[in-house]
C-alpha positions as CSV (number, residue, x, y, z in Angstrom):
1,M,0.0,-0.2,0.1
2,V,2.7,2.3,0.8
3,K,4.4,1.7,-2.4
4,I,1.2,2.4,-4.2
5,R,0.9,5.6,-2.7
6,R,4.1,6.5,-3.3
7,K,4.0,5.5,-7.1
8,R,0.6,7.7,-7.0
9,R,2.3,10.8,-5.9
10,R,4.9,10.3,-8.3
11,V,2.3,10.4,-10.9
12,K,0.3,13.4,-9.6
13,G,3.5,15.4,-9.2
14,I,4.8,14.6,-13.0
15,V,1.2,15.6,-14.2
16,I,1.7,18.6,-12.0
17,T,5.0,19.7,-13.2
18,F,3.7,18.6,-17.1
19,S,0.6,21.0,-16.3
20,F,2.9,23.5,-15.2
21,F,5.2,23.7,-18.0
22,F,2.4,23.5,-20.5
23,I,0.1,26.5,-19.2
24,T,3.8,28.4,-19.1
25,G,4.6,27.4,-22.6
26,L,0.7,28.5,-23.8
27,S,1.2,32.0,-21.6
28,L,4.7,32.7,-23.0
29,G,3.6,31.8,-26.3
30,L,0.5,34.6,-25.9
31,F,3.0,36.7,-24.4
32,Y,5.1,36.4,-27.3
33,D,2.6,37.0,-30.1
34,K,1.0,39.9,-28.2
35,I,4.7,41.7,-28.0
36,F,5.3,40.5,-32.0
37,A,1.9,40.4,-33.4
38,D,2.3,44.2,-34.4
39,H,6.0,43.9,-35.9
40,L,6.5,43.0,-40.1
41,N,7.2,39.2,-40.5
42,I,10.6,40.1,-42.0
43,R,11.6,36.5,-42.5
44,E,8.9,35.6,-44.8
45,L,9.1,38.8,-46.6
46,D,10.4,38.3,-49.9
47,V,12.7,42.0,-50.5
48,N,13.9,41.4,-53.8
49,S,10.6,40.8,-55.3
50,Y,8.8,44.2,-53.6
51,I,11.5,45.6,-55.2
52,E,11.5,44.2,-58.5
53,I,7.8,44.8,-58.7
54,A,8.1,48.7,-57.5
55,D,10.6,49.4,-60.3
56,Q,8.4,47.5,-62.8
57,V,5.7,49.5,-62.4
58,S,7.7,52.4,-62.2
59,A,9.4,52.2,-65.6
60,G,8.1,55.1,-68.0
61,K,6.6,56.8,-65.3
62,A,8.0,57.5,-61.7
63,Q,9.8,55.9,-59.0
64,L,7.6,54.1,-56.5
65,N,8.6,53.4,-52.6
66,W,8.8,49.6,-52.6
67,Q,8.6,49.6,-48.5
68,Y,5.0,51.1,-48.8
69,L,4.0,48.2,-50.8
70,A,5.3,45.6,-48.7
71,A,3.9,47.6,-45.3
72,I,0.4,47.9,-46.5
73,D,0.6,44.2,-48.1
74,G,1.5,43.1,-44.5
75,V,-1.8,44.7,-43.0
76,R,-3.7,43.3,-45.9
77,F,-2.9,40.2,-45.8
78,D,-2.1,39.8,-42.0
79,N,1.2,39.0,-42.4
80,E,0.9,36.0,-44.6
81,F,3.1,37.2,-47.1
82,K,3.3,33.3,-48.8
83,D,-0.5,34.0,-49.7
84,I,0.0,37.3,-51.9
85,N,0.4,37.3,-55.4
86,S,2.0,39.4,-57.5
87,Q,-0.5,40.6,-59.5
88,A,-2.1,41.8,-56.2
89,T,0.9,43.9,-55.3
90,E,1.3,45.3,-58.7
91,E,-2.2,46.3,-58.8
92,L,-1.6,48.0,-55.3
93,A,1.5,49.9,-57.3
94,R,-0.3,51.4,-59.5
95,A,-2.5,53.2,-57.0
96,F,0.3,55.5,-56.4
97,I,0.6,56.2,-60.1
98,I,-1.1,59.4,-61.4
99,E,-1.5,59.5,-65.2
100,K,-2.2,63.3,-66.7
101,S,-2.2,64.4,-70.0
102,T,-0.6,67.5,-71.8
103,S,-2.9,69.0,-74.6
104,S,0.3,71.2,-75.6
105,L,2.5,68.5,-76.1
106,H,0.4,65.6,-76.7
107,N,1.9,63.3,-74.5
108,K,1.4,61.7,-70.8
109,K,3.1,62.8,-67.5
110,Y,2.8,60.6,-64.5
111,G,2.7,62.2,-60.6
112,L,2.7,60.1,-57.9
113,R,0.1,59.7,-54.9
114,N,1.7,60.0,-51.0
115,L,1.0,57.7,-48.5
116,P,-2.0,58.8,-47.0
117,E,-3.8,59.3,-50.5
118,V,-3.5,55.9,-51.1
119,L,-4.4,54.5,-47.5
120,D,-7.7,56.6,-48.1
121,I,-8.4,54.8,-51.8
122,L,-7.7,51.7,-50.2
123,S,-10.3,52.5,-47.1
124,L,-8.1,51.3,-44.3
125,E,-9.2,52.0,-40.4
126,K,-7.1,53.9,-38.5
127,K,-5.8,51.2,-36.7
128,E,-4.8,49.2,-40.0
129,Q,-3.0,52.6,-41.0
130,K,-1.1,52.5,-37.8
131,R,0.0,49.2,-38.5
132,V,1.2,50.2,-41.7
133,Y,3.3,53.0,-40.3
134,G,4.7,50.6,-37.5
135,Y,5.7,48.0,-40.2
136,L,7.3,50.7,-42.2
137,A,9.3,51.4,-39.1
138,D,10.5,47.9,-39.1
139,L,11.8,48.0,-42.8
140,Q,14.3,50.8,-41.5
141,G,17.5,50.4,-42.8
142,V,16.5,47.1,-44.7
143,G,17.9,46.5,-48.3
144,F,17.5,43.7,-50.9
145,N,19.7,41.5,-49.2
146,K,17.8,42.0,-45.6
147,N,21.1,43.5,-43.9
148,R,20.1,46.2,-42.1
149,V,22.2,49.8,-42.5
150,V,22.7,51.0,-39.0
151,A,21.9,54.9,-38.8
152,A,24.6,55.9,-37.1
153,S,27.0,53.7,-39.2
154,A,29.6,55.8,-41.3
155,K,28.1,54.7,-44.3
156,S,25.0,56.0,-43.4
157,K,26.4,59.1,-42.3
158,F,28.2,59.6,-45.7
159,I,24.8,59.0,-47.4
160,G,23.4,61.7,-45.1
161,E,26.1,64.4,-45.9
162,L,25.2,64.1,-49.8
163,T,21.4,63.9,-49.8
164,E,20.3,67.5,-49.4
165,E,22.6,68.4,-52.3
166,A,21.8,65.6,-54.1
167,K,17.8,66.6,-54.2
168,K,18.8,70.0,-55.2
169,L,20.4,68.4,-58.1
170,Y,17.3,66.9,-58.8
171,Y,14.8,70.2,-58.9
172,M,17.6,72.0,-60.6
173,Y,19.0,69.1,-63.6
174,G,16.7,66.3,-63.5
175,I,19.2,63.7,-62.0
176,F,17.7,61.2,-59.5
177,P,19.1,61.5,-56.1
178,S,19.9,57.8,-55.6
179,I,22.7,57.9,-58.9
180,S,24.5,61.1,-57.7
181,I,24.4,59.4,-54.3
182,A,25.4,55.8,-55.3
183,Q,28.0,57.3,-57.9
184,A,29.3,59.1,-55.3
185,I,29.5,56.1,-53.4
186,L,31.1,53.7,-56.4
187,E,34.0,56.5,-57.4
188,S,34.8,57.4,-54.0
189,G,34.6,54.4,-52.2
190,W,32.5,55.9,-49.6
191,G,34.7,58.8,-49.3
192,E,37.8,57.1,-48.6
193,S,39.5,57.0,-51.8
194,Q,42.8,59.5,-52.0
195,L,41.1,61.5,-54.5
196,T,38.1,62.5,-52.4
197,V,40.1,62.8,-49.2
198,K,42.7,65.2,-51.4
199,G,41.0,66.9,-53.4
200,N,37.0,66.4,-52.5
201,N,36.7,64.9,-56.0
202,L,33.8,62.7,-55.6
203,F,33.1,61.2,-58.9
204,G,36.3,60.8,-60.5
205,I,36.1,63.8,-62.8
206,K,39.0,64.4,-64.7
207,A,40.9,68.0,-65.2
208,D,40.7,68.5,-69.1
209,R,41.6,71.3,-71.1
210,S,38.3,73.0,-70.0
211,W,39.2,73.1,-66.3
212,S,40.9,75.8,-65.0
213,G,40.9,75.3,-61.3
214,E,43.3,73.1,-59.3
215,R,44.1,69.5,-59.9
216,I,45.8,66.4,-58.7
217,A,47.1,63.4,-60.6
218,L,46.7,59.9,-59.2
219,P,46.6,56.5,-60.5
220,T,43.5,54.8,-62.1
221,Q,42.1,51.5,-63.4
222,E,40.2,52.3,-66.6
223,F,39.7,49.1,-67.7
224,F,40.2,45.3,-65.9
225,D,44.0,44.5,-65.1
226,C,45.0,48.1,-66.2
227,N,46.8,51.1,-64.9
228,K,47.4,54.2,-65.7
229,T,48.1,58.0,-64.2
230,A,45.3,61.3,-64.6
231,E,45.0,64.2,-63.8
232,F,41.6,65.0,-61.6
233,R,40.0,67.9,-60.7
234,V,40.4,69.4,-56.9
235,Y,37.3,71.3,-55.3
236,N,36.7,73.2,-51.9
237,N,34.3,71.0,-50.4
238,K,31.6,67.9,-51.4
239,D,28.9,70.2,-52.3
240,E,31.2,71.7,-54.8
241,A,32.0,68.7,-56.2
242,L,28.0,67.5,-56.7
243,Q,27.6,70.7,-58.2
244,D,30.3,70.5,-60.6
245,Y,29.2,67.1,-61.6
246,A,26.0,68.0,-62.7
247,Q,27.2,70.6,-64.6
248,F,29.8,67.9,-66.1
249,L,26.4,65.9,-67.2
250,R,24.8,68.7,-68.8
251,E,26.9,70.4,-70.3
252,N,28.2,67.2,-72.2
253,P,26.1,66.4,-75.2
254,R,26.2,62.6,-75.2
255,Y,24.3,62.1,-71.7
256,K,21.5,64.0,-73.2
257,K,21.6,61.9,-76.5
258,Q,21.6,58.4,-74.3
259,G,18.0,59.8,-72.8
260,F,19.7,60.5,-69.5
261,F,17.9,63.3,-68.5
262,A,14.7,61.9,-70.1
263,A,14.9,59.0,-67.9
264,S,11.7,58.0,-65.8
265,Y,13.8,56.4,-63.1
266,Y,17.1,55.5,-61.8
267,I,17.4,52.2,-63.7
268,E,16.9,54.4,-67.0
269,Q,19.6,56.8,-65.8
270,A,22.4,54.2,-64.9
271,K,22.4,52.5,-68.4
272,A,22.0,55.9,-69.8
273,L,25.5,56.8,-67.6
274,E,26.8,53.4,-69.1
275,E,26.3,54.1,-72.4
276,A,27.5,57.6,-72.7
277,G,30.8,56.4,-71.5
278,Y,30.9,57.9,-68.0
279,S,32.7,55.0,-66.7
280,T,34.9,52.0,-68.8
281,K,34.7,49.4,-66.5
282,R,34.2,46.0,-67.4
283,N,34.5,42.6,-66.2
284,Q,37.3,39.8,-66.8
285,A,34.5,39.2,-69.7
286,G,34.9,42.4,-71.0
287,E,31.1,43.4,-70.5
288,K,29.9,46.7,-69.2
289,I,29.2,46.6,-65.2
290,Y,28.9,50.1,-64.5
291,A,24.9,50.0,-64.5
292,D,24.6,46.9,-62.6
293,L,26.8,48.4,-60.2
294,L,25.1,51.3,-59.4
295,V,21.6,49.4,-59.4
296,Q,23.0,47.2,-56.8
297,V,24.3,49.8,-54.2
298,I,21.2,51.7,-54.8
299,R,19.1,48.7,-54.0
300,Q,21.0,47.7,-51.1
301,Y,20.7,51.2,-49.5
302,N,17.4,52.2,-50.4
303,L,18.5,55.2,-52.5
304,Q,15.5,54.8,-54.9
305,L,13.1,56.0,-52.0
306,L,15.0,59.2,-52.0
307,D,13.7,59.6,-55.8
308,Y,10.4,59.0,-54.6
309,E,10.6,61.7,-52.0
310,V,11.6,63.9,-54.6
311,Q,9.0,63.4,-56.8
312,V,6.2,63.6,-54.3
313,E,7.6,66.8,-53.3
314,K,8.1,68.0,-56.7
315,V,3.8,67.3,-57.1
316,S,3.3,69.1,-54.0
317,L,5.3,72.5,-55.5
318,Q,3.1,72.0,-58.6
319,E,0.1,71.8,-56.9
320,N,0.8,75.4,-54.4
321,L,1.8,77.2,-57.9
322,P,-1.3,78.5,-60.1
323,G,-1.9,77.0,-63.5
324,T,0.2,74.1,-63.1
325,E,-0.9,70.9,-63.0
326,R,0.1,67.6,-61.0
327,L,3.0,66.5,-62.8
328,V,6.2,64.4,-62.6
């Protein structure tokens, strides 16, 4: 009898222990869900797919913000990204585009809706809109390979140093900030090249006969496994380098000929730069790679989102001027 009682006590103890851990685990699971329910399911999110869709819809029109699409889809499909098809996202992307026609030129131009306007079109409730903005916060610094760019990092600071002046170049010349910043990153090695450190030259612009300012001679690699020395322009600061870069592109007819200033989004401008011969970079197979390098940098550091910003800002400026249409 004593043995039976002891055995019953052990069984009872095991049941109580199991029940305790089961209830505790369930409670922790519910607690976890409560804490993380309002965060974007980045593990299931196919960032590349959203970038590609945003760029496909942008082609020939105006640059879209892929993060807006991902955040809205996260709400619409309750974070179940595996259940989302590309057609639904493409339809959402097109909601950001405004098509207008100008009778004087008989052609079509495209404008952009801002995020609040699209959320209203979708008739999302206030709590759903709040979730969208929360998901956007989760996407801060997330690029095409999902590696986050830390806001306080040297790379982030370098981009920040150039952003305002790069936006000015868009308003003055139509050069997308994503392109000017990406070129500065590639050409200057994130501002750490000898040419940038010694001469504030971000873009590797050479000092030809037309240049009357200071110059510096440094080695350069024009082709794969081919080095030589060249003279480059020297500037007082990075803003001066950006302005001269814009003038350089504007004054050289080959860039206009290749459609650089008529481009609707960054991929078109990157290809125009390559075709116009801005860089002669090639891989070992002799293939041109400059446009691809620019696109990779832009997508990783979300520089195309700056293009969306300036185009939306341009729309706002035009709306406030009498007799102007909402065009980009």
